[in-house]
N, C-alpha and C positions, 0 to 999 in steps of 0.2 A: 525461688532461690536464684540469685544472680549468677550470671556466667562468670566463673573465676578466670582472671587473666593471669597467665604465668609470664613473668618477665623473660625476655629472650636470653638464652645463655649461649655460650660459644657453640654448643652442640645443637640447640634448637633453631638458631637463626639461619642455619644452612638449609632448613627444610622449607620448601615453598609449596603453596597450594597450586592447583592447576592453572589458574589465571596468572599468578605470578611467574610460574614456569613458562607459560605461553609468552608473556611479555618479554621475559629475559632471553628466551631462546628464539623469539620471532617465529614460532610455530603456532599454528591455529590451535585453539582449545580443542576443537573437534579432532584434530590430528592426534593430539596427545591421548585423548580418550579412546580413539580408535586403536592406537598402538597398544594401550593397556588391555582393551577387550580382546585383541588378537593375540595377546601374549608376547608382543614384541618389546614391551616394557613391563617389568615386574620386580620381584624382590632382588634380582641381580643388580638392577639399576637403582635399588633402594626406593622403590615406589611402595609406600606404606598406606594402609587403610586404617584410619583412626576414626572409629565409629563409622559414620556415613561420609566422612571427608577423606580425600586422598591428598597425601603430601609426598613430595619428591625431594630427595636429598640432592641439592643442586650440584655440589662438586662431583658426585658420582654420575649424575645425569649428564653433566657437561663432558666428563671424561668418556663416558660410554657412547653418547649420542652426538654431541655437538662437535667434538674434536675429530671424529671419524666421518662426519657428515651424515645427513639423513639417510643416505643409502646404506650406511653401516647398520642401521636398525632393521631395515626391511629384509 
């Protein structure tokens, strides 16, 4: 059965995978995974597990992490 592609909507296009979040935030992929495993990023920052994939709501991540600096997460 082929993988079904859902066209992006206003709601879904704000969700990025780890690599996309890394590129946009200029944080290392490993840093993002470490923060998730340590509990520094989670549901409050809208980090969602979809099956085996992790997606992050960019506007929430940006507000919670990027705008207050990486020290705000630690």
